Structure formats: structure tokens, C-alpha cells
PAZAPA-4460 file (N, C-alpha, C; in steps of 0.05 Angstrom, whole numbers, plus 32768, in hexadecimal, padded with zeros to 4 digits):
% residues 287
    n_x    n_y    n_z   ca_x   ca_y   ca_z    c_x    c_y    c_z   seq   type   mol
   8011   7FE8   8000   8000   8000   8000   8012   8019   8000     1      M     A
   800D   802C   7FEE   801C   8045   7FED   800D   8059   7FFE     2      N     A
   8017   805C   8017   8009   806D   802A   8009   808A   8021     3      L     A
   801F   8093   8016   8020   80AF   800E   800C   80B6   7FF9     4      K     A
   8009   80A5   7FE4   7FF6   80A9   7FCF   7FD9   80A7   7FD9     5      K     A
   7FD5   8094   7FEB   7FBB   8091   7FF7   7FB2   80AA   8006     6      T     A
   7FC4   80B5   8016   7FBE   80CD   8026   7FB9   80E5   8015     7      M     A
   7FC8   80E8   7FFF   7FC4   80FF   7FEE   7FA8   80FE   7FE1     8      L     A
   7FA0   80E7   7FD9   7F85   80E4   7FCD   7F6F   80E8   7FE2     9      A     A
   7F74   80DD   7FFA   7F60   80DE   800F   7F5C   80FA   8019    10      A     A
   7F71   810B   8019   7F6F   8126   8023   7F5A   8136   8013    11      S     A
   7F59   8132   7FF9   7F45   813F   7FE8   7F29   8135   7FEE    12      T     A
   7F27   811A   7FF0   7F0C   810E   7FF4   7F01   8116   800F    13      A     A
   7F12   8119   8023   7F09   811E   803E   7EFD   813A   8041    14      A     A
   7F03   814C   802F   7EF9   8167   8032   7EDB   8169   8031    15      M     A
   7ECE   8155   8023   7EB1   8156   8020   7EA3   8145   8035    16      I     A
   7EB1   8138   8047   7EA5   8126   805A   7E9C   8134   8074    17      L     A
   7EA8   814A   807B   7EA3   8156   8095   7E86   815F   8099    18      G     A
   7E7C   8158   80B1   7E60   8160   80B7   7E5D   8160   80D5    19      A     A
   7E4F   8174   80E0   7E47   8175   80FC   7E2C   8168   80FE    20      A     A
   7E28   8156   8110   7E0F   8147   8113   7DFB   8157   8124    21      L     A
   7DE2   8157   811C   7DCE   8164   812C   7DC9   8154   8145    22      P     A
   7DBD   8161   8159   7DB7   8153   8172   7DAB   8166   8186    23      G     A
   7DAC   8160   819F   7DA0   8171   81B4   7DB5   8181   81C3    24      T     A
   7DCB   8186   81B5   7DE1   8194   81C2   7DD8   81B0   81CA    25      A     A
   7DE0   81B9   81E2   7DD9   81D4   81EB   7DF2   81E4   81F0    26      S     A
   7E0A   81D9   81ED   7E22   81E8   81EE   7E28   81F3   81D2    27      A     A
   7E3F   81FF   81CD   7E45   8209   81B3   7E48   81F2   819F    28      A     A
   7E3F   81F7   8186   7E40   81E1   8172   7E5D   81DB   816B    29      A     A
   7E63   81C2   8168   7E7E   81BA   8160   7E83   81BF   8142    30      C     A
   7E9C   81BE   813B   7EA4   81C0   811F   7EB7   81A8   8119    31      S     A
   7EB5   819D   8101   7EC7   8186   80FB   7EE4   818E   80FA    32      V     A
   7EE9   81A8   80F7   7F04   81B2   80F6   7F10   81B5   8112    33      S     A
   7F00   81B1   8127   7F0A   81B2   8143   7F20   819D   8147    34      D     A
   7F1E   8186   813A   7F31   8170   813E   7F3A   8167   8122    35      V     A
   7F55   8165   811F   7F60   815F   8105   7F75   8149   8107    36      Q     A
   7F79   813A   80F1   7F8F   8128   80EE   7FA4   8137   80DE    37      V     A
   7FBD   8138   80E8   7FD2   8146   80DA   7FEA   8134   80D2    38      T     A
   7FE9   811B   80DB   7FFE   8108   80D4   7FF3   80EC   80D4    39      S     A
   7FFE   80DB   80C2   7FF6   80BF   80C1   8010   80AF   80BE    40      V     A
   8014   809A   80CE   802B   808A   80CD   8024   806D   80C9    41      G     A
   8037   805D   80C0   8033   8041   80BC   804D   8032   80C3    42      Q     A
   8049   801C   80D2   8060   800B   80D8   8069   7FFC   80BF    43      F     A
   8083   7FF4   80BF   808E   7FE5   80A9   8085   7FC8   80A8    44      S     A
   807C   7FBE   80BE   8071   7FA2   80BF   8060   7FA0   80D8    45      S     A
   8057   7F87   80DD   8047   7F82   80F5   8057   7F76   810C    46      T     A
   8071   7F76   8108   8082   7F6B   811D   8089   7F80   8132    47      S     A
   8091   7F77   814A   8096   7F89   8160   80AD   7F9C   815A    48      A     A
   80C0   7F95   8149   80D7   7FA6   8143   80D3   7FB7   812A    49      D     A
   80BA   7FBA   8121   80B4   7FCA   8109   80BB   7FE7   810D    50      A     A
   80C2   7FF4   80F7   80C7   8011   80F8   80AF   8020   80EE    51      T     A
   80AD   8039   80F6   8096   804A   80EF   809E   805F   80DA    52      M     A
   808E   8062   80C5   8091   8078   80B2   8079   808A   80B5    53      T     A
   807D   80A4   80B9   8067   80B7   80BE   8067   80CC   80A8    54      T     A
   804F   80D3   809E   804B   80E8   808B   803B   80FE   8097    55      Y     A
   8044   8117   8094   8034   812E   809C   8021   8134   8085    56      N     A
   8008   8139   808B   7FF4   813D   8076   7FE7   8158   807A    57      I     A
   7FD9   8162   8066   7FC9   817A   8069   7FB3   8174   807E    58      A     A
   7FAE   8186   8091   7F9B   8180   80A6   7F81   8176   809C    59      P     A
   7F78   815F   80A7   7F5F   8152   809F   7F4B   8153   80B5    60      M     A
   7F35   8161   80B0   7F20   8164   80C4   7F13   8149   80CB    61      D     A
   7F06   8148   80E2   7EF5   8131   80E8   7EDF   812E   80D3    62      A     A
   7ED6   8116   80CF   7EC1   8111   80BC   7EA6   811C   80C7    63      A     A
   7EA3   811C   80E1   7E8A   8126   80ED   7E90   812C   810B    64      A     A
   7E7E   813C   8117   7E81   8141   8133   7E65   8143   813F    65      C     A
   7E64   8141   8159   7E4A   8142   8168   7E4F   8152   8182    66      A     A
   7E3D   8165   8187   7E40   8175   819F   7E46   8192   8197    67      G     A
   7E4F   81A3   81AB   7E52   819B   81C6   7E38   8196   81D5    68      G     A
   7E3A   8183   81E7   7E23   817B   81F8   7E28   8184   8215    69      Y     A
   7E14   818D   8222   7E16   8192   823E   7E17   8178   824D    70      D     A
   7E25   8178   8264   7E26   8160   8274   7E3E   814F   826F    71      G     A
   7E3D   8136   8278   7E53   8123   8276   7E52   8111   825D    72      N     A
   7E68   8104   8258   7E69   80F1   8241   7E67   80D4   824B    73      D     A
   7E55   80D0   825D   7E50   80B6   8269   7E34   80AD   8261    74      M     A
   7E2E   8092   8262   7E3E   807D   826F   7E52   8071   825C    75      P     A
   7E67   8065   8269   7E79   8054   825B   7E6C   8039   8254    76      K     A
   7E76   802A   8241   7E6B   800F   823C   7E72   7FFD   8253    77      P     A
   7E62   7FE8   8257   7E68   7FD3   826B   7E73   7FBA   825D    78      S     A
   7E65   7FAF   824A   7E6F   7F99   823A   7E84   7FA2   8227    79      I     A
   7E7F   7FB9   821B   7E92   7FC6   8209   7E98   7FB6   81F0    80      N     A
   7E83   7FAD   81E3   7E85   7F9F   81C9   7E74   7FAC   81B3    81      L     A
   7E6C   7FC5   81B8   7E5D   7FD4   81A4   7E3F   7FCF   81A3    82      G     A
   7E34   7FC3   81B8   7E18   7FBD   81B8   7E07   7FD6   81BC    83      Y     A
   7DEF   7FD6   81B0   7DDC   7FEC   81B3   7DD7   7FF1   81D0    84      A     A
   7DD9   800A   81D9   7DD3   8012   81F4   7DEA   800E   8208    85      G     A
   7E00   8003   81FF   7E17   7FFF   8211   7E2C   8014   820C    86      D     A
   7E2A   802A   821C   7E3C   8041   8218   7E2F   8057   8209    87      G     A
   7E37   806F   820E   7E2B   8087   8203   7E2A   8087   81E5    88      L     A
   7E40   8080   81D7   7E40   8081   81BA   7E30   806B   81AE    89      L     A
   7E28   8058   81BD   7E16   8042   81B4   7DF9   8047   81BA    90      N     A
   7DF3   8060   81C2   7DD7   8067   81C6   7DCD   8066   81E2    91      G     A
   7DDE   8061   81F6   7DD6   8061   8212   7DCE   807E   821A    92      A     A
   7DBA   8080   822C   7DB2   809A   8235   7DC8   80A7   8246    93      L     A
   7DCB   80C1   8242   7DE0   80D0   8251   7DDC   80CD   826F    94      Q     A
   7DF1   80C7   827D   7DF0   80C5   829A   7DE6   80DF   82A7    95      T     A
   7DD5   80DE   82BA   7DC9   80F4   82CA   7DB3   8102   82BB    96      R     A
   7DB8   810A   82A2   7DA3   8119   8293   7D8E   8106   8287    97      T     A
   7D97   80EE   8280   7D85   80DB   8273   7D7E   80E2   8256    98      G     A
   7D8E   80F5   824A   7D88   80FD   822F   7D93   80E8   821B    99      E     A
   7D85   80E5   8205   7D8D   80D3   81EF   7D9D   80E3   81DB   100      D     A
   7DB6   80E7   81E0   7DC7   80F8   81CF   7DCE   80EB   81B4   101      L     A
   7DD0   80D0   81B4   7DD8   80C2   819C   7DC4   80AB   8196   102      F     A
   7DAB   80B3   818F   7D97   809E   8189   7DA0   808C   8172   103      P     A
   7DA1   8072   8177   7DAA   805F   8162   7DC8   805D   8160   104      G     A
   7DD7   806D   816F   7DF4   806C   816F   7E00   8084   8161   105      G     A
   7E19   808B   8169   7E27   80A2   815E   7E32   809D   8143   106      A     A
   7E30   80B1   8131   7E3E   80B1   8117   7E35   8099   8106   107      F     A
   7E1C   8091   8108   7E11   807C   80F8   7E06   8088   80DE   108      I     A
   7E0F   807D   80C7   7E06   8087   80AD   7E00   806F   809B   109      T     A
   7DF7   8075   8083   7DF2   805F   806F   7E0C   8051   8069   110      D     A
   7E23   8060   8069   7E3D   8053   8064   7E47   8044   807C   111      E     A
   7E3F   804D   8094   7E48   8040   80AD   7E2F   803A   80BE   112      Y     A
   7E21   8024   80B6   7E07   801E   80C4   7E0B   800D   80DD   113      P     A
   7DF6   800A   80EC   7DF6   7FF7   8102   7DF6   7FDA   80F7   114      T     A
   7DFC   7FC7   8109   7DFD   7FAB   8101   7DF5   7F9A   8119   115      S     A
   7DF2   7F80   8114   7DEA   7F6E   8129   7E02   7F62   8136   116      D     A
   7E0E   7F71   8149   7E26   7F67   8157   7E1E   7F54   816E   117      L     A
   7E07   7F58   8179   7DFF   7F48   8190   7DF5   7F2C   8188   118      R     A
   7DEF   7F2A   816E   7DE5   7F10   8164   7DC8   7F0A   816B   119      G     A
   7DB8   7F1F   816F   7D9C   7F1B   8176   7D89   7F1E   815F   120      D     A
   7D93   7F20   8147   7D83   7F22   812F   7D7A   7F3E   8128   121      G     A
   7D83   7F52   8138   7D7C   7F6E   8133   7D95   7F7F   812E   122      T     A
   7D97   7F8C   8117   7DAF   7F9B   810F   7DAD   7FB7   811B   123      A     A
   7DAF   7FB9   8136   7DAC   7FD3   8143   7DC4   7FDA   8154   124      D     A
   7DDA   7FCC   8151   7DF2   7FD1   8161   7E05   7FE5   8153   125      D     A
   7E0A   7FFC   8160   7E1B   8010   8153   7E38   8008   8150   126      P     A
   7E42   7FF7   8162   7E5D   7FED   815F   7E73   7FFC   816D   127      G     A
   7E6D   8011   817D   7E82   8021   8189   7E8E   8013   81A1   128      W     A
   7EA8   8011   81A1   7EB8   8005   81B7   7EC9   801B   81C3   129      V     A
   7EC7   801F   81DD   7ED8   8033   81EA   7EF3   8027   81F0   130      M     A
   7F08   8032   81E4   7F23   8028   81E8   7F2F   8032   8202   131      L     A
   7F27   804A   820B   7F31   8054   8224   7F30   8072   8224   132      G     A
   7F3C   807F   8239   7F3B   809C   823B   7F54   80A6   824B   133      R     A
   7F59   80C0   8246   7F6F   80CE   8254   7F63   80E4   8265   134      I     A
   7F67   80E3   827F   7F60   80F9   8291   7F79   810C   8292   135      D     A
   7F74   8125   828C   7F8B   8137   828A   7F92   8144   82A4   136      L     A
   7FAC   8147   82A9   7FB6   8154   82C0   7FB9   8172   82BB   137      N     A
   7FC1   8180   82CF   7FC4   819D   82CD   7FD9   81A5   82B8   138      R     A
   7FEC   8194   82B3   8001   819A   82A0   7FF9   8193   8283   139      D     A
   7FE0   818A   8280   7FD5   8184   8265   7FDB   8169   825A   140      G     A
   7FE7   8157   826B   7FEC   813C   8263   7FDD   8129   8275   141      T     A
   7FDD   8110   826D   7FD0   80FB   827D   7FD6   80E0   8271   142      G     A
   7FCE   80CB   8280   7FD3   80B0   8278   7FBA   80A3   826D   143      T     A
   7FBD   8096   8256   7FA6   8088   8249   7FA0   806F   825A   144      F     A
   7F86   806D   8262   7F7E   8055   8271   7F6C   8044   825F   145      V     A
   7F75   802D   8256   7F66   801C   8244   7F4D   8011   8251   146      P     A
   7F39   800B   8240   7F20   7FFD   8249   7F22   7FE0   8241   147      E     A
   7F17   7FCF   8251   7F14   7FB3   8249   7F00   7FB0   8232   148      A     A
   7F05   7F9E   8220   7EF4   7F99   8209   7EE8   7F7D   820D   149      V     A
   7ECE   7F7B   8212   7EC2   7F62   8217   7ECE   7F54   822F   150      G     A
   7ED7   7F64   8243   7EE4   7F58   825A   7F02   7F53   8258   151      G     A
   7F0D   7F57   8240   7F29   7F51   823B   7F3A   7F6B   823E   152      D     A
   7F4C   7F6B   8252   7F5C   7F83   8257   7F76   7F83   8247   153      T     A
   7F7C   7F6F   8237   7F95   7F6D   8229   7F95   7F7A   820E   154      S     A
   7F7D   7F81   8204   7F7B   7F8A   81E8   7F85   7FA6   81E4   155      I     A
   7F7D   7FB9   81F4   7F84   7FD5   81F0   7F9B   7FDB   8204   156      V     A
   7FB0   7FE8   81FA   7FC8   7FEE   820A   7FC8   800C   8211   157      L     A
   7FD6   8012   8227   7FD9   802E   8230   7FE8   803F   821C   158      A     A
   7FF7   8033   820A   8006   8042   81F6   7FF6   804A   81DE   159      S     A
   7FDD   8043   81DC   7FCD   8047   81C4   7FC5   8065   81C0   160      F     A
   7FC5   8076   81D4   7FBA   8090   81D1   7FC8   80A4   81E3   161      F     A
   7FCE   80BC   81D8   7FD9   80D1   81E8   7FCC   80EB   81E1   162      T     A
   7FCA   80FD   81F5   7FBF   8118   81F1   7FD0   812C   8200   163      V     A
   7FD5   8143   81F4   7FE2   8159   8202   7FD1   8172   81FF   164      T     A
   7FC8   817D   8215   7FB8   8196   8214   7FC9   81AE   821B   165      S     A
   7FC5   81C4   820D   7FD3   81DD   8212   7FC6   81EE   8227   166      N     A
   7FAF   81E5   8230   7FA1   81F4   8245   7F8E   820A   823B   167      G     A
   7F8D   820E   8221   7F7D   8223   8215   7F68   8217   8202   168      D     A
   7F63   81FD   8203   7F50   81F0   81F1   7F5D   81E5   81D8   169      G     A
   7F77   81E7   81D7   7F86   81DC   81C0   7F9A   81C7   81C9   170      T     A
   7FA3   81B7   81B6   7FB7   81A3   81BD   7FBB   818F   81A7   171      G     A
   7FC8   8179   81AE   7FCE   8164   819B   7FC5   8149   81A5   172      T     A
   7FC1   8136   8193   7FB9   811B   819A   7FC7   8107   8187   173      W     A
   7FC9   80EE   8190   7FD5   80D9   817F   7FC9   80BE   8186   174      A     A
   7FC2   80AF   8171   7FB7   8094   8173   7FCD   8081   816A   175      F     A
   7FDB   8073   817C   7FF4   8066   8176   7FF6   804A   8180   176      T     A
   7FE8   8037   8175   7FEA   801B   817D   8005   800F   8176   177      P     A
   800C   7FF9   8183   8026   7FED   817E   8026   7FDC   8165   178      D     A
   803E   7FD7   815A   8040   7FCA   8140   8037   7FAD   8141   179      A     A
   803A   7FA0   8158   8035   7F84   815A   8019   7F7C   8162   180      A     A
   8007   7F90   8163   7FEC   7F89   816C   7FDE   7F74   815C   181      V     A
   7FE3   7F74   8141   7FD6   7F60   8130   7FE0   7F44   8137   182      A     A
   7FFA   7F40   8138   8005   7F25   813E   7FFF   7F1D   815A   183      S     A
   7FFB   7F30   816C   7FF6   7F2A   8188   7FDA   7F21   818D   184      R     A
   7FC7   7F2A   817C   7FAB   7F25   8182   7F9D   7F13   816E   185      T     A
   7FA8   7F10   8156   7F99   7F02   8141   7F93   7EE5   8148   186      E     A
   7FA6   7ED7   8154   7FA1   7EBB   815B   7F8B   7EB8   8170   187      A     A
   7F88   7ECC   8181   7F73   7ECB   8196   7F58   7ED3   818C   188      L     A
   7F57   7EE8   817C   7F3D   7EF4   8176   7F35   7EF3   8159   189      F     A
   7F46   7EE9   8147   7F3E   7EE9   812B   7F42   7F04   811D   190      G     A
   7F34   7F08   8107   7F37   7F20   80F7   7F1D   7F30   80F7   191      K     A
   7F1F   7F4A   80FA   7F09   7F5C   80FA   7F12   7F78   80F3   192      N     A
   7F01   7F8B   80F3   7F0A   7FA6   80EC   7EF7   7FBB   80F7   193      Y     A
   7F03   7FD2   80FD   7EF4   7FEA   8104   7EF2   7FFC   80EB   194      F     A
   7EDE   800D   80EA   7EDC   801F   80D3   7EDC   803C   80DB   195      D     A
   7EDC   8042   80F5   7EDD   805E   80FE   7EEB   805F   8119   196      Q     A
   7EF6   8076   8120   7EFE   807B   813B   7EF5   8097   8143   197      F     A
   7EF0   809B   815D   7EE5   80B5   8166   7EF4   80BE   817F   198      A     A
   7EF8   80D8   8181   7F03   80E5   8199   7EED   80F5   81A6   199      L     A
   7EEA   80F1   81C0   7ED6   80FF   81D0   7EE4   8111   81E4   200      V     A
   7EE1   812C   81E0   7EEE   8140   81F2   7EDA   8149   8207   201      F     A
   7EE2   8148   8220   7ED1   8150   8236   7EDD   8168   8245   202      K     A
   7ECE   817D   8246   7ED5   8195   8256   7EC6   8192   8270   203      Q     A
   7EC8   81A6   8282   7EBB   81A4   829C   7E9E   819E   829B   204      A     A
   7E8F   81AB   8289   7E72   81A8   8288   7E67   819E   826D   205      R     A
   7E78   819B   825A   7E6F   8195   823F   7E82   8181   8231   206      E     A
   7E78   8174   821C   7E8A   8163   820C   7E81   8163   81EF   207      F     A
   7E94   815A   81DD   7E8E   8158   81C1   7E9E   8140   81B6   208      A     A
   7E93   8133   81A2   7E9F   811B   8196   7EA6   8120   8179   209      A     A
   7EBC   8115   8170   7EC6   811A   8155   7ECD   80FF   8148   210      Y     A
   7EC3   80FA   8130   7EC5   80E0   8123   7ED7   80E1   810A   211      D     A
   7EE8   80CD   8108   7EF8   80C9   80F0   7EF2   80AE   80E4   212      F     A
   7EF0   80AC   80C9   7EE8   8094   80BC   7EFE   8089   80AA   213      T     A
   7EFC   806F   80A4   7F10   8063   8092   7F0F   806F   8077   214      A     A
   7EF7   8077   806E   7EF4   8082   8053   7F05   809C   8050   215      A     A
   7F08   80AB   8065   7F18   80C3   8064   7F34   80BE   805B   216      Q     A
   7F3F   80A7   8062   7F5B   80A1   805E   7F60   8090   8045   217      F     A
   7F4B   808C   8035   7F4E   8080   801B   7F55   8063   801B   218      G     A
   7F51   8055   8031   7F58   8038   8033   7F3F   8029   803B   219      V     A
   7F31   801E   8027   7F17   8012   802D   7F19   7FF7   803B   220      A     A
   7F2A   7FE6   8031   7F2C   7FCB   803D   7F48   7FC0   803D   221      H     A
   7F5A   7FCC   804D   7F75   7FC0   8050   7F74   7FA6   805F   222      P     A
   7F86   7F95   8059   7F88   7F7B   8067   7F91   7F80   8084   223      S     A
   7F88   7F6D   8095   7F92   7F6F   80B1   7FAF   7F6A   80B3   224      V     A
   7FBC   7F60   809D   7FD8   7F5C   809D   7FE8   7F75   8095   225      D     A
   7FD9   7F8A   808E   7FE6   7FA4   8088   7FF1   7FAF   80A2   226      V     A
   800A   7FB9   80A2   8016   7FC4   80BB   8005   7FDB   80C6   227      P     A
   8007   7FDD   80E0   7FF6   7FEF   80F0   7FFA   800C   80E9   228      I     A
   7FE5   801C   80EA   7FE6   8038   80E5   7FE5   8048   80FF   229      F     A
   7FF1   8060   80FF   7FEF   8074   8114   7FE1   808D   8109   230      H     A
   7FD3   809B   811B   7FC8   80B5   8113   7FCF   80C9   8128   231      F     A
   7FD6   80E1   811F   7FDC   80F7   8131   7FCD   8110   8128   232      G     A
   7FC8   8122   813B   7FB9   813A   8133   7FB8   814F   8148   233      G     A
   7FA7   8163   8143   7FA4   817A   8154   7F87   817D   815C   234      T     A
   7F82   818D   8170   7F66   8195   8177   7F66   81B1   8180   235      F     A
   7F4F   81BF   817A   7F49   81D9   8185   7F2B   81DA   818B   236      D     A
   7F25   81D3   81A3   7F09   81D2   81AC   7F00   81EB   81BB   237      I     A
   7F10   8200   81B9   7F0C   8218   81CA   7EF1   8225   81C3   238      S     A
   7EE9   8225   81AA   7ECF   8231   81A3   7EB7   821F   81A9   239      K     A
   7EBC   8205   81AB   7EA6   81F2   81B0   7EA3   81ED   81CE   240      T     A
   7EB9   81E9   81DC   7EB8   81E1   81F8   7EC5   81F4   820B   241      L     A
   7ED5   8207   8201   7EE3   8219   8212   7F00   8211   8216   242      G     A
   7F0D   821C   822A   7F29   8218   822E   7F30   81FF   823E   243      R     A
   7F20   81F8   8251   7F26   81E2   8262   7F22   81C7   8255   244      G     A
   7F30   81B2   825E   7F2C   8198   8253   7F31   8183   8269   245      L     A
   7F1C   8173   826E   7F1D   815F   8283   7F2A   8145   827A   246      S     A
   7F1F   813A   8265   7F29   8120   825B   7F22   811D   823D   247      H     A
   7F30   810A   8231   7F2A   8102   8215   7F27   80E4   8213   248      V     A
   7F12   80DB   8207   7F0D   80BE   8204   7F11   80B6   81E7   249      S     A
   7F1A   809D   81E3   7F1F   8092   81C8   7F0C   807A   81C4   250      L     A
   7EFE   807B   81AE   7EEB   8066   81A6   7EF1   805C   818A   251      W     A
   7EEA   8044   8184   7EEC   8039   8169   7ED3   8029   8163   252      A     A
   7ECA   8029   8149   7EB1   801C   8142   7EB5   8003   8133   253      R     A
   7EA9   7FED   813C   7EAB   7FD3   812F   7E91   7FCE   8120   254      D     A
   7E91   7FCC   8105   7E78   7FC8   80F7   7E71   7FAB   80F1   255      P     A
   7E82   7F98   80FA   7E7F   7F7D   80F2   7E66   7F70   80FE   256      A     A
   7E5A   7F5E   80EF   7E44   7F4E   80F9   7E4D   7F34   8104   257      S     A
   7E40   7F2B   811A   7E47   7F11   8126   7E41   7EFA   8114   258      L     A
   7E2F   7EFE   8100   7E26   7EE8   80EF   7E35   7EE8   80D4   259      N     A
   7E49   7EF9   80D1   7E58   7EF9   80B8   7E76   7EF9   80BF   260      T     A
   7E85   7EF1   80AB   7EA2   7EF2   80AE   7EAB   7F0C   80A1   261      V     A
   7EB4   7F20   80B0   7EBA   7F3A   80A5   7ED2   7F39   8093   262      P     A
   7ED1   7F49   807E   7EE8   7F4B   806B   7EFF   7F59   807A   263      E     A
   7F17   7F4F   8078   7F2E   7F5D   8084   7F2E   7F7A   807A   264      P     A
   7F2F   7F8C   808D   7F2A   7FA7   8084   7F38   7FBD   8094   265      G     A
   7F29   7FD2   8099   7F35   7FEB   80A1   7F3E   7FEB   80BE   266      V     A
   7F3C   7FD5   80CC   7F47   7FD4   80E7   7F65   7FDA   80E6   267      L     A
   7F73   7FD0   80D2   7F8F   7FD7   80CF   7F93   7FF5   80CC   268      G     A
   7F81   8002   80BD   7F83   801F   80BA   7F82   802D   80D5   269      L     A
   7F71   8023   80E7   7F6E   8031   8100   7F82   8028   8115   270      L     A
   7F95   8017   810C   7FAB   8010   811E   7FA5   7FFA   8132   271      G     A
   7F8F   7FEB   812D   7F88   7FD5   813F   7F82   7FBD   812E   272      L     A
   7F95   7FB4   811E   7F90   7FA4   8107   7F85   7F88   810D   273      A     A
   7F87   7F7E   8125   7F7C   7F63   812A   7F71   7F60   8146   274      A     A
   7F62   7F74   814E   7F55   7F71   8169   7F40   7F5B   8168   275      L     A
   7F33   7F57   8151   7F21   7F41   814D   7F0A   7F41   8161   276      G     A
   7EFA   7F56   8162   7EE5   7F58   8176   7ECF   7F43   8171   277      L     A
   7ECC   7F3A   8158   7EB9   7F25   8154   7EC0   7F0C   8163   278      A     A
   7EDA   7F06   8165   7EE3   7EEF   8174   7EDE   7EF4   8192   279      G     A
   7EE2   7F0D   819B   7EDD   7F13   81B7   7EC0   7F0F   81BD   280      V     A
   7EAE   7F18   81AA   7E92   7F14   81AF   7E8A   7EF7   81B1   281      R     A
   7E96   7EE6   819F   7E8F   7ECA   81A0   7E97   7EBE   81BB   282      R     A
   7EAF   7EC6   81C5   7EB8   7EBC   81DF   7EA6   7EC6   81F5   283      R     A
   7E9F   7EE0   81F3   7E8F   7EEC   8208   7E73   7EDF   8209   284      F     A
   7E68   7EDA   81F1   7E4D   7ECE   81EF   7E4C   7EB2   81FA   285      A     A
   7E63   7EA4   81F9   7E64   7E88   8201   7E67   7E85   821F   286      S     A
   7E6B   7E9B   822E   7E6F   7E98   824B   7E55   7E91   8259   287      R     A
***
């Protein structure tokens, strides 16, 4: 795969994708330009000693955003396998307010529809898996705390995500999984793929979510054997949420159906090339 050519083509295509989603937000409306990707990297292989090549690109806006919303960005998922109603982005009612901020799931479109992940015969599962979050300290840094996926704490590592806040509503972020994640997990969980990832920024009283899709990066269906990708970027949420920043959460969306064998795909693009959540679901369902 020629990453440089792919990114040049995708930068043009992504200009028409940006959209702010309607909702019941009562804070300032977000803009897709609040959060941008400014660099994309790829490991030389899937081995632990692989080297990274990084390309700086023209700033790429989020494909869509939602918010700002008053209140918290809770609840977190409990099972955390993308099921309908399990976690805020999967359509759970907002904690305390009881508002339905994401009816049917966040960032669901004709291109990225819900599916039957639970295996109950109803294609209503949005597929959002919370990978973890960073609570920011006064110096604008913090440690990424991974979430368990289907009860498995070994899938997401603390090295997957970093954020640095400048204290004025601006800063940088990076989504940086390790090179060996595919070889480390494929035997356990099989092959699967994500098609989106989202960053949720929480200020003291408000939050907003920003979505990036595989289509933006011009790689529709890379093999899970494709070396892992990294993404880096910037944020300026000062007009949407203000200067303060409490934490940032990282989510990824799994569109696979439990009743189908998913085509090896864009999970590699998102840097989690063989998490195999379908395998996790099968193991979880058998308990």
C-alpha cells in the first residue's frame, strides 16, 4: 500500500465529509474543524521491532461532530462490545439528565449503519467500543486508562492514546497502538475490523464528540496483515467548550455482524488490526 498516495487522494475527498450532527445540545455548537488529523504513520511490519514512517498531511477535519452537550459524557459501557444501549455512544440515556443524546447510536449513517452484534436477530447495535480515557492533570498531561473489552483487559494498552492540553482549549492528541497488536491478538480473537474512531472531549460542564471514518483516509478494506497505522492531530475546542478540559475519551466502532465472517478491513487503518471483537463476543456469549 502506498500510504503517501493514499493520503493525498483522501485529503481531497475528506473535504466534503465534514458535518455537525443535530441533537439536543444546549452548549455552543461544535465544528468539525475543532479536531483535526495532521499526521499519519505506518509501521514497516507487524513485528514488535518494526519501524515507523510518518507523513505530515494537510489538516483533515473530523468527518462529523456532535455537541457541545450540557452535562457529563456518561454512562460508560459495561459489557463494552458495541451493543445498543451499552454506553453513551451506543444510545444509552445520559447519566443524571436521562436525555437521549444519541438515539440509535452516535454517527450512524447509511454508510455506517447499525448491525446485529448481540446476535438477537435485530440489527440495532451501533458498535461503539470505549477504548479508554485520559484524565488531564494541571500540567495538561495525563495517563491513558484502557477499558476492558468484553471483560478482557489485555486488548487495549496504555500506550494507545496520548493528549497534551495547552490550558486554553487547544492541544495535541495521538492514537498510537503498538506494531505487534495483530500478531499478539489474532490467534485469540480472529479477524475483525473497525470503521470509525471518535474522540470525546469533556470540559467541566459540557462535552463534544468528534468522529473520523475509514473513508476519509482512502483505505476501504486493507487486510488485517497490513502494518498498523498511527494518527496524530490537534484540537481547538475553545469556541465549543471553552478553555478548561477535564478528560478525553477514545472510542472505536465495530460494524461486524455476529452472523457473518467480516471481510478483513479497516481495523488495520485504525491501528487495531486484529482485536477480533467478533471472537470476543463468541467467547463472551458462551459464558
